[in-house]
N, C-alpha and C positions, 0 to 999 in steps of 0.2 A: 471588421476592419473596409473601412470603403477601400475599391481598385486604389483609386487614383493618392490616398493617404498612405499604401503601404509601399516601402520601395520593393523591387526586384531583385535587387542586389546586394551585396554587403552583409554587415555582420546584423541589419536591424531583418533584412530578408532572412538568413539562418536562424535568427533567433525566432520568426514566424513561423517555419518548416517546421523546429524543431518541438514547440510548443504544441502545433497541430499532429504532427504523427504520433509525439507521446501520448497524448489523449487519447489519439486513434488508440494504440495498442493498446491502455491500459482499461479505456474505455471496453473492449473485443470487438471495435468495428475492424483491426485486424487483428485475422488468428495468428496462431502460430505456425510457422513455419510457413508460411505468404509469402512471398517472393515482394520486392518491394524496387519497383521499376523507376528509376531514376526520372528519365522522362517524363512517363506519367505523373507524377506524384509533382515535378516543376511542373506541368500546367495543370495539375489540378492545384496547387497551392499560389499558381502565379508567380514565380523565383526561375530562378535558372539551376542547371542540372547543379550546378558547385556547390550553391546554399544547399541545397538535398545532400549532397554529395558529404558537404560537412556537418549537416545536422543530422547525418546516419551514422558518420564516423562517432559523436557526441552521443549517439544512444547507445553505441557497441560498450562504448567507455560505462555506461550506465549498466550494461548487461539485458538491454530490452530488443536489440538486434545483434544478427550475427554478421560478420561479414565473409563471404567465404574465397576465397582467389580465383580469380577467372571465372567466377558465376555471380556477382555482385552480392547482393544484400537480401535477407531474410526477417522476421521476428524470430526470435532466437524460442526455442523450446527448453522450457524449464521441465527436466523430467520427477521423478517423484523422488527418489532420490537427492536430487539437487535441492528440491522443497523443502526438505528435512534437513539438510544442512542450512540451509538458510533460517530456517527455523531455530534451529540449536545456536546460531549467533543471534537472534534474534533475543531467545531466551534472556541474552546476559545484558543486552542493552536494552532491553524491554523491561526486566528486573531492578538496573541501574533507574532507570525512569521512574517507575512506582516509588521506590523506594525514597528517591527527592523530591516527586510529587509530593506524596505525604508530611515531608519535613517543608515543603518554601512552598504549599498552593496557601491561598488565601480563603476565608471563609466562604466569598462568594461564588470560585473556581469548584471548592468543595461540595457547594449544593448543584450546581453544574451536574459534577457528575454524578451524583444524588436523581437527580432529575432523568439523567440518560437512562440510568438504572431501571428508574421507573416504567419510562417509556419501550425498552428493551424487555420488560416485563408483560408491559401489555404489547408488546408485537409477538411475541413468543403465545400469549394468549388467543390472540386472535388470527392465529397460523398467516402471521406473516411473514416468513422465512427472506424476502428482498429485503423489506424494512428493517427488519434484525442485521443483517447484515451491514446496512447502512449505518445503524446505529453503532454497531459494532466497532468501525470501522472510525464510527467518530469519537465514541470513546476512549480507542486504542491511544487516537490525533489529539487530545487532550489529555490527558495521561503525559504525554511527549511534551506538548505544551508546557505543561505547569511545572514540568520539574526542573528547567532551565537547564539540562542539560543539552546544552545546542550541538556539539559533536556528537553525543551519542543520537539525536534527532535526527542530523544530515547523513549519518552509517545507515540508521534504519529506514527514513526514506529511501532509501537506493536501494535496498535489502527488501525491503516490501513492495517496490515496485515490479518486483522479476514475479513476487506472487498470487499474483492479484488474481490470476484464472484459477487458482489451487484453490483459493480463499474462496471464490464466489460457487466453486461447485461443492463445497463441502459445508458452506451455509443454504445451502439447497440439497443436502444429503437428509434425508427422511429422520426427523429424531435429533440431530445438530444441535440444532436454535435451543432447544429442549438441554442438554447436554451440557453444554456450553454457560449459559443461564447461569446457573447457580457460581461457575467457575468466573466469571464477569463480578457478579453480585457481592464474591468475596473480593477482586481486588477493589471493587467500590469502597465496601466497610472498612476493607484494613487501610486503606488510602485515608476514608474521613475520619479514623480512629488517629490518624497523627503517628501509624506504626509501622516504620520503613521496612523493619526484615516482614512481617506479615505480609508485607504489601507485595514484597520481593518472591517471597514465597508462594503468596498466590498467581503472582506472574506466570513462574516458573509450571506452579502446576495445570496452570492453562495450557501452557504453550505443549508440555508433555504430553498432554490429552489431546491436542492437534497433530502432536508428533503420531501418534498412534491413530489418531483418523486418516491421516496420508497414506498411512502402510495397511490399512484394511483393504 
């Protein structure tokens, strides 16, 4: 957005700062434990310190930022044990979404999932873990979207945001894409077969494997 079209104060300025900061954290441009200095961020995003402070408060509520009394803010560090706990919660919600998607998804949406499965298979065969990781995220996003369970989707978006770094590290671990591919294909097969129980079971099996990998 051009500078002259972007307000430097008020709610719009806060939302601009919030969007930019969230994106920087999720993309890894800001590392865990990195200090978030309000003056520097205000200058970087061309907004007031008050807008930055309000954005940081919102990000703290999302679990992406940690505000330390008398020491300012930093990107929150998510420990392995916390990542495991979050994934256990994901297991319930993602399983619910998969079961709902198996019932609610339209034929065109099921075709999208099948196509994603083919693309993931190709990415593994071609030795492209980053592409596979992106397709993995897209698959989970599509299943949530097709479920129509908006409450679960909202909760999962907040949980998943805290796991970005751990998920990316897992995706780059040698052999991990090959291991998880069959699990994702099982999810797709169960959903496209319109079998909600099998879809939920496939998601739980996959995320159990994720927990085991996190603990390795």
